N, C-alpha and C positions, 0 to 999 in steps of 0.2 A: 767949562769945568773945571769944579767945585777943588779947594782940594782938601784932602781928608786929613785925617790924624790921627793918629795911635795909640793908646798906653802897649807898653810891652816888659816882661816878666822875664833877665833871662838868673841861669843857674851860674853857677860861681864855681870851680875847678874848689871851694873849700865845702861844695856844697848851702852856700848863702844862696840867696835874691834880689836881683835888684833892682828897682822896678824905674821905669824910666816914661817921656812921653817924645815922640818924634810926629816929622811928616815922611818918615822914611825907614822905615825896621832893620832894613837890611845894611844901611850905607850907617848907620847907626848901628849896629851889632860890632862892625868890619872898627869902626876907631876905636868902639869899647876896648874890642881883642887888642888897636892897637895901643894902647894907653893915651888916646888921648880926647876921649869922651866925657870924662869921671873922675874924681880922684879917690873914689871909691873903687872902682875896675882896675885901678893902678893897683890895687894892691890884693884885689877884689877878680883875677882874671876869669872875664866871661868861658863858658866852655857851648849853651848855646840855648837858644832862646825856648822859654817855654811855658808864654801865654803873651799871645795879642788883641787888644779888641778897637774896634773902628772908631771916629768919632767924624761930625764935620764940621765941630769946630775947635780951633785950642784950647778955649775954656773947657769945654765938653768936656776933649783930654786931660787936659792940668787939672779940674777935680775929680777923677774920677783916678788917677793918679797922686795926690791927696788919695783920696778915702782906701785907696788897697796901702798906701805906707799905713795907714796908723790899722788896719788888722796885723793880729796874733802869725808868728809861722803857722800854724794849722789854720787857723783860716783861708791865709794867701794859699796853700797845701790845696786846702777844699777846693779855691777859687780856679786854681790852673790845672785840677784833676776834673774836671767839668770841662776840658778842650779838647780836642780830639789831639794835639801836639805837645802833650808829655807824656 
């Protein structure tokens, strides 16, 4: 069984976006909600996952995370709107 990796974007209570990568989106989201996953989400509580994309390798997911983090908010919103879960 090949391990999958995911890039995800979270919407926070302050209407900001947080992007990350993981091998288990729901587990990572729970850690973000508990305030133990990232410094940013300790101060900006996540309310929902608004985007996910699956990759076959960690390096692919990391490259996509880097690409997304460099997008403007408008570009991130457009990316999210193209998916079902927003």
